[in-house]
Structure formats: structure tokens, C-alpha cells
C-alpha positions in Angstrom: 33.4 -70.3 -4.8 35.7 -67.6 -6.0 34.1 -67.6 -9.5 30.6 -67.2 -7.9 31.8 -64.2 -5.8 33.3 -62.5 -8.8 30.1 -63.2 -10.7 28.1 -61.5 -8.0 30.4 -58.6 -7.9 30.1 -58.2 -11.7 26.3 -58.3 -11.4 26.3 -55.6 -8.7 28.7 -53.4 -10.8 26.4 -53.8 -13.8 23.4 -52.9 -11.7 25.0 -49.7 -10.3 26.1 -48.8 -13.8 22.6 -49.2 -15.0 21.2 -47.1 -12.2 23.8 -44.4 -12.9 23.0 -44.3 -16.6 19.3 -44.1 -15.8 19.9 -41.2 -13.5 22.1 -39.4 -16.0 19.5 -39.9 -18.7 16.7 -38.6 -16.6 18.8 -35.6 -15.5 19.6 -34.8 -19.1 15.9 -35.1 -20.1 14.9 -32.8 -17.3 17.5 -30.2 -18.4 16.3 -30.4 -22.0 12.7 -30.1 -21.0 13.6 -27.1 -18.8 15.4 -25.4 -21.7 12.5 -26.1 -24.1 10.1 -24.7 -21.5 12.3 -21.6 -21.1 12.4 -21.1 -24.8 8.6 -21.4 -25.1 8.2 -19.0 -22.2 10.5 -16.4 -23.9 8.7 -16.8 -27.2 5.2 -17.0 -25.9 4.6 -20.5 -27.4 2.3 -23.0 -25.7 3.8 -26.0 -24.0 3.3 -29.4 -25.7 1.1 -32.0 -23.9 2.7 -34.5 -21.6 3.3 -38.0 -22.9 -0.1 -39.8 -23.0 -2.0 -36.5 -22.8 -4.3 -35.5 -25.6 -5.2 -32.0 -26.7 -9.0 -32.3 -26.9 -11.4 -31.2 -24.2 -12.2 -34.8 -23.2 -8.6 -36.1 -23.2 -7.9 -38.5 -20.3 -5.7 -37.3 -17.5 -2.0 -38.3 -17.8 0.7 -38.8 -15.2 2.8 -35.9 -13.9 5.1 -34.4 -16.4 7.7 -32.3 -14.7 9.2 -30.7 -17.8 5.9 -29.2 -18.8 5.5 -27.6 -15.4 8.8 -25.7 -15.3 7.4 -22.5 -17.0 4.3 -22.5 -14.9 6.4 -22.6 -11.7 8.5 -19.8 -12.9 5.4 -17.6 -13.4 4.2 -17.9 -9.8 3.8 -14.4 -8.3 6.3 -14.0 -5.5 4.1 -11.3 -3.9 1.2 -13.7 -3.9 3.3 -16.3 -2.0 4.5 -13.6 0.5 0.9 -12.5 1.1 -0.2 -16.1 1.7 2.6 -16.6 4.2 1.7 -13.4 6.0 -2.0 -14.4 6.0 -1.1 -17.8 7.6 1.1 -16.1 10.2 -1.7 -13.6 11.0 -4.2 -16.5 11.4 -1.7 -18.1 13.9 -1.4 -14.8 15.8 -5.2 -14.5 16.0 -5.5 -18.1 17.2 -2.6 -17.7 19.7 -0.4 -20.3 18.0 3.4 -20.0 18.5 3.1 -16.4 19.6 5.7 -14.9 22.0 4.5 -11.3 22.3 1.5 -9.9 24.2 0.1 -6.4 23.6 -2.2 -5.3 26.5 -4.8 -2.5 26.3 -7.0 -0.7 28.7 -9.9 -0.6 26.3 -10.0 -4.3 25.3 -8.5 -7.8 25.4 -4.9 -8.4 24.6 -3.5 -9.1 21.1 -0.8 -11.8 20.5 2.0 -11.6 17.9 5.3 -13.1 16.8 8.6 -11.4 17.5 10.2 -12.5 14.3 7.4 -10.8 12.2 7.5 -7.6 14.2 11.3 -7.4 14.0 11.3 -8.1 10.2 9.0 -5.1 9.6 10.0 -2.6 12.3 13.5 -1.5 13.3 12.0 -0.1 16.5 10.6 -3.5 17.5 13.9 -5.1 16.6 15.8 -2.7 18.8 13.3 -3.3 21.6 13.6 -7.1 21.6 17.4 -7.0 21.2 17.8 -4.9 24.3 17.5 -5.5 28.1 14.2 -3.8 28.3 11.5 -5.4 30.4 9.4 -5.9 27.3 12.2 -8.0 25.8 12.4 -10.2 28.9 8.7 -10.7 29.5 7.3 -10.3 26.0 4.5 -8.1 27.4 4.0 -4.6 25.9 1.4 -2.2 27.3 -0.2 0.1 24.8 -1.7 3.2 26.4 -1.4 5.9 23.8 -3.4 4.2 21.0 -6.8 2.5 20.8 -6.9 -1.3 20.6 -8.8 -1.2 17.3 -6.2 1.0 15.6 -3.3 -1.1 17.0 -5.1 -4.3 15.7 -5.4 -2.8 12.2 -1.7 -1.7 12.4 -0.5 -5.2 13.3 -2.8 -6.7 10.6 -1.1 -4.6 8.0 2.4 -5.5 9.3 1.5 -9.2 8.7 -0.4 -8.9 5.5 1.2 -5.8 3.8 -2.3 -4.7 3.0 -5.5 -3.6 4.8 -7.2 -6.5 6.4 -10.6 -7.3 7.8 -10.2 -4.8 10.6 -9.9 -1.9 8.1 -13.5 -2.5 6.8 -14.9 -0.8 9.9 -14.2 2.8 10.9 -10.6 3.2 11.8 -8.9 6.5 12.7 -6.2 7.1 10.0 -4.5 9.6 12.3 -3.8 6.9 14.8 -2.5 4.6 12.1 -0.2 7.3 10.8 1.1 8.0 14.3 1.7 4.2 14.9 3.5 3.9 11.6 5.6 6.9 12.6 6.4 5.7 16.1 7.3 2.1 15.0 8.9 3.1 11.7 6.7 1.0 9.3 6.6 2.9 6.0 4.3 0.4 4.3 1.4 1.6 6.5 2.0 5.2 5.6 2.1 4.3 1.9 -1.2 2.5 2.3 -2.8 5.6 3.9 -1.4 7.9 1.3 -2.8 5.8 -1.5 -6.2 6.2 0.2 -6.3 10.0 0.1 -9.2 11.4 -1.8 -11.5 14.4 -1.8 -13.5 13.1 1.1 -10.6 13.0 3.6 -8.1 15.6 2.2 -9.1 18.4 4.5 -8.9 16.2 7.6 -5.6 14.7 6.5 -4.1 18.1 5.8 -5.3 19.5 9.1 -3.7 16.6 10.9 -0.4 17.0 8.9 -0.2 20.7 9.8 -0.8 20.2 13.5 1.7 17.4 14.0 4.7 17.8 11.7 7.0 20.3 10.2 5.4 21.6 7.0 8.9 21.8 5.3 9.5 18.0 5.8 6.0 16.5 5.8 5.2 13.7 3.4 1.6 13.7 4.4 1.2 17.4 3.7 2.9 16.9 0.3 0.6 14.1 -0.6 -2.4 16.2 0.3 -1.3 19.0 -1.9 -0.7 16.7 -4.8 -4.1 15.0 -4.4 -5.8 18.3 -4.1 -4.2 19.6 -7.3 -5.6 16.5 -9.1 -9.2 16.9 -7.8 -9.7 20.3 -6.3 -13.3 20.4 -7.6 -14.2 17.4 -5.5 -13.4 18.9 -2.1 -16.8 19.7 -0.6 -16.4 18.9 3.1 -15.3 22.3 4.3 -17.2 23.0 7.5 -14.8 23.6 10.4 -11.8 23.6 8.1 -9.2 26.3 9.2 -8.0 28.7 6.5 -4.4 27.5 7.0 -5.6 24.0 5.8 -7.3 25.4 2.7 -4.2 27.5 2.0 -2.1 24.3 2.1 -4.5 22.6 -0.4 -4.2 25.5 -2.7 -0.4 25.6 -2.7 0.1 23.0 -5.4 0.4 23.3 -9.1 -2.7 24.2 -11.0 -3.9 21.4 -13.3 -6.4 21.7 -16.2 -7.7 24.7 -18.1 -10.3 25.5 -15.4 -7.8 25.0 -12.5 -7.9 28.6 -11.3 -11.7 28.7 -11.6 -12.0 25.5 -9.6 -9.8 27.1 -6.9 -11.9 30.2 -6.8 -15.1 28.1 -6.4 -13.5 26.2 -3.5 -12.6 29.5 -1.7 -16.2 30.7 -2.2 -17.5 27.5 -0.7 -15.2 27.8 2.2 -16.1 31.4 2.9 -19.8 30.4 2.9 -19.1 27.4 5.3 -16.9 29.5 7.6 -19.1 32.6 7.5 -16.0 34.7 6.5 -16.8 38.0 4.9 -15.2 38.9 1.6 -13.0 41.6 3.1 -11.6 39.3 5.8 -7.9 38.7 5.9 -8.4 34.9 5.5 -10.5 35.2 2.3 -8.1 37.7 0.8 -5.1 35.6 1.6 -6.7 32.6 -0.1 -7.7 34.7 -3.1 -4.0 35.8 -3.5 -3.2 32.1 -4.4 -5.5 32.3 -7.4 -4.6 34.0 -10.7 -7.8 35.6 -11.7 -6.4 36.7 -15.0 -6.2 33.0 -16.0 -10.0 32.6 -15.7 -12.0 33.0 -18.8 -14.1 36.2 -19.0 -17.3 34.2 -19.3 -16.5 32.4 -16.1 -15.7 35.6 -14.4 -19.1 37.0 -15.2 -20.8 33.7 -14.3 -19.0 32.8 -11.1 -16.5 35.5 -9.8 -18.7 38.6 -10.1 -21.8 37.1 -8.5 -19.8 35.8 -5.6 -19.0 39.3 -4.2 -15.5 38.2 -3.1 -13.7 40.3 -5.7 -14.3 44.1 -5.9 -16.0 45.4 -9.1 -13.0 47.6 -9.9 -10.7 44.6 -10.0 -13.2 42.6 -12.1 -13.3 45.5 -14.7 -9.6 45.4 -14.9 -9.8 41.8 -16.0 -12.1 42.6 -19.0 -10.3 41.6 -22.2 -9.5 44.3 -24.8 
């Protein structure tokens, strides 16, 4: 009986040793495969086929080969994963799954959200829910100073880090900027700044001047930079105050025809505003343009016929 017991113990010991050696062998193989995949990834070489897998277009499918997948896993875009997670959470919020915050509005139905997402993106929301405020206790927040549609688009961007389906319709960028400023969400501002173009520069600049200090105003600075890049494309000038145009003309002049493009813009504005050439507004805008930098041919073709510059001043610009 004792010999049989020792024999069983020896068999168990041999069995565990075999399992241990198998595990060590597999672990070593995985490490070697990972190093080989890393070397191929660094050198740009293609990965070899898995055992049993051919290289032709009609090769039969093989079993899963972990080593050959290491490089592919490393190349997964982290931003893509984050976007997918945000999309999944936003879908849950829209469907009312696992939500613990309710935003109520006077102009539409409520919107549901998750505290953890709001707190991760906004220090203002984090402070609110960490306090003893009634909103933290009830989870209900009443929004009275913004439209429901603008707030929906704002929340959508918080979840997705990008404009969502709500942005395809007409959304007031001024409300979105104010929301981003109130709740301290810089990513929404960055998105709005990236969307500045000649079609909305004047409106954005007017909003910037009327709401923030011009000396510390990222929206105004972005408008000036965008205007410098494409001053020629600004055509929507009806109702634009002279102060807004002066802001758009305050940037660096770009291109050989930069000063001429600025003069043409002032001419368009004076026509749209009905401002006479001798008015203080027109003269203040013209003072931001260096007429001497405009070619003489362009002065004769554009500046002289406009009537904005006195003939005596034009003659002083004649070369020679």
C-alpha cells in the first residue's frame, strides 16, 4: 500500500512538472514572438503567416496565432478607442441608461447625463456635484439661460470630443462658446475656433468684442489670425460695426496683395454701411492700410476709382 501511494505521488509530481514546463515553454514562445513582432514593427517588415496559414489569396483560415497579432494590437489608435467609449456612453445617455443627472429646460424635454462623464470634462460640474448644493443632492439641474438645442450639442461634444449629430442643424455658436466658458470645457472652444472661416468671422468678432476684454480674448485673437489668412473672402459686411472691421484689420498682412485686399474690404464695407469717404469710420479703417505698399497699377485700377482716397494723396504715391 505504501509503494502504491508513493507511486501515485510520483505520478502527480511528474504531471505538475510537465504542466509547469509546458507553461514555461509557452511563455517563452510568446515572449520571443512579441520581440520578433516588435522588431518587424520597428523595421517595417511584414509579419510571417501563422502556422498552417498560407500566403496565397485562397489560403485556408488557420487557428488564432497570438504572436502575429502583437504588432497589430500595438497599432490600435487610442483616440479611436476613446471616441468609441464616448459614443457608447452618449448612446446610453440618450436612451436613459444608468444616468444620474437630469437637465430640465423651459423650451423642451429634459436631457439625461452621467455625473462621472460631466465631472471628468468639467471642473465646474465636479465642484457642483462634490458640494452640498441642491443639484448634487437631487441630480436635477435647471437650465434657463441657454436653449435646449445648444445645451444638447454642448453635452454631445462633452461625450464625443467632437461635433455630433446635433451640430448638423443650425446651432448658435455664441451659445456654445458661452456654455464652454461657463462650465470650463476648453475642447468645445477649440472646436469652434477650428470652424472659423470667412463666412462667420465678422459675427464671431462682433460677439468677441461685445462679451470679453479685447486684451485677453482668445476668440478675438483667432478671428484676427483667420482674417489675415483670408481677408479677401470676407464678403458678409451688412450691419457690421466699424469696430469689428478694425479688429479684423489689426492682424499681420499676408501676401503681396495683402494691403490691396484690405483696401477692397474697406471699400466693400463703406458701400454696405453707406459711410461716406470723409467719415471718421472710413478714415480710421484706411489708417490701418499702408497705401504705399500697393502697386501703382492697382492704385489706378482700384484705389483711385473708389473715391475713398483724395487725389492729392494718390499723386503722392506715384513712383518716381
